[in-house]
C-alpha positions as CSV (number, residue, x, y, z in Angstrom):
1,M,0.1,0.5,-0.1
2,I,1.1,3.8,-0.7
3,K,0.6,6.2,1.3
4,I,-1.7,9.5,0.9
5,T,-0.7,12.0,2.4
6,K,-3.2,15.2,0.4
7,P,-6.5,14.2,0.9
8,P,-8.3,12.5,-2.8
9,D,-10.1,14.9,-4.5
10,P,-14.1,13.9,-4.3
11,G,-14.6,12.5,-7.8
12,A,-11.0,10.5,-7.6
13,I,-11.1,7.1,-8.9
14,V,-8.4,5.2,-6.5
15,V,-8.2,1.2,-5.8
16,V,-9.2,-0.5,-2.3
17,D,-9.7,-3.5,-1.0
18,F,-12.7,-3.2,-0.3
19,P,-15.2,-5.0,2.0
20,G,-18.5,-6.1,0.8
21,V,-21.0,-9.1,1.1
22,T,-19.1,-11.8,0.8
23,G,-15.0,-11.1,1.4
24,I,-12.5,-8.5,0.4
25,K,-12.2,-7.6,-2.4
26,R,-9.5,-5.3,-4.2
27,R,-11.4,-2.2,-7.0
28,P,-11.8,0.6,-8.3
29,A,-13.7,2.9,-6.0
30,V,-15.1,6.5,-6.4
31,I,-14.0,9.3,-3.5
32,V,-17.6,10.4,-2.3
33,S,-16.9,12.7,1.2
34,S,-16.1,16.2,0.6
35,P,-12.6,18.8,1.1
36,L,-14.7,20.4,3.9
37,Y,-15.2,15.9,6.0
38,H,-11.5,15.4,4.7
39,R,-10.3,19.4,6.7
40,E,-12.3,17.4,9.5
41,R,-11.3,14.0,8.8
42,R,-8.5,10.8,8.2
43,D,-10.8,9.0,7.1
44,V,-12.7,8.8,3.1
45,I,-16.2,8.0,1.8
46,L,-16.2,5.3,-0.7
47,G,-18.9,4.5,-3.7
48,I,-17.9,1.2,-5.9
49,I,-17.6,0.8,-9.0
50,T,-18.8,-2.1,-10.8
51,S,-17.2,-3.5,-14.5
52,Q,-20.3,-5.5,-14.2
53,V,-22.4,-3.0,-15.5
54,A,-25.5,-5.4,-16.6
55,S,-26.1,-6.0,-13.2
56,A,-26.3,-1.8,-12.5
57,T,-29.6,-1.4,-13.0
58,A,-31.5,0.4,-9.4
59,A,-32.2,3.6,-9.4
60,S,-29.0,4.1,-7.2
61,D,-26.6,3.1,-9.6
62,Y,-25.7,4.7,-12.6
63,L,-23.5,3.6,-16.2
64,L,-20.3,6.1,-16.5
65,Q,-19.9,8.0,-19.8
66,D,-16.1,9.0,-19.5
67,W,-14.6,5.8,-18.0
68,K,-11.5,5.0,-20.3
69,A,-11.2,9.1,-18.9
70,A,-11.5,8.0,-15.5
71,G,-8.4,5.7,-15.1
72,L,-10.8,2.9,-15.5
73,H,-10.0,-0.4,-18.2
74,R,-13.8,-1.3,-19.2
75,P,-17.9,-0.1,-19.7
76,S,-18.4,0.9,-15.5
77,A,-20.7,2.1,-13.5
78,F,-21.5,3.2,-10.2
79,R,-23.7,1.7,-7.4
80,A,-24.5,3.2,-3.8
81,F,-22.5,0.9,-1.6
82,L,-20.9,3.4,0.7
83,V,-18.1,2.5,2.7
84,T,-15.9,4.4,5.0
85,L,-12.7,3.3,4.8
86,P,-8.6,5.4,6.2
87,R,-7.0,7.3,3.3
88,S,-4.3,4.4,3.7
89,A,-5.9,1.9,2.5
90,I,-6.4,3.8,-0.9
91,T,-3.7,1.9,-3.3
92,L,-3.4,3.6,-6.2
93,R,-5.7,6.2,-7.7
94,L,-6.3,5.2,-11.3
95,G,-7.5,9.0,-12.7
96,Q,-11.1,11.2,-12.0
97,L,-14.8,11.1,-12.9
98,S,-15.5,13.9,-15.7
99,E,-18.5,16.6,-14.5
100,A,-20.9,15.4,-15.6
101,D,-20.0,11.8,-14.6
102,W,-19.4,13.1,-11.1
103,Q,-22.5,15.1,-11.1
104,A,-24.4,11.7,-12.1
105,V,-22.4,10.2,-8.8
106,R,-23.3,13.3,-7.0
107,E,-27.4,12.4,-8.0
108,R,-27.4,8.9,-7.5
109,V,-25.6,9.5,-3.7
110,K,-28.7,12.0,-3.3
111,V,-30.6,9.5,-4.0
112,A,-29.4,6.3,-2.0
113,L,-29.5,8.4,1.5
114,A,-32.2,9.5,3.1
């Protein structure tokens, strides 16, 4: 793992060991926590990125339009499966969501939360 000294920007695509329903899997995720959150806390809030685009059909899912520009290797979707992890859990930064994809992801997070 690499040590992250500067908080990643919201909308950054990173690689983490993501805890899931069936265990831990190394996978891409998007930073959804804000700069204010990062100033006050040493962790980050992440949403899952999946290449299983056919199953990303929930109202809180979003098919990324600019996935290549974000550093992803195949068509991908955001899923509002959120987790809070220490910054040290980030093993790699792949890229950044486009402004259009970032806005759509933020809308899906709003849909998912009460």
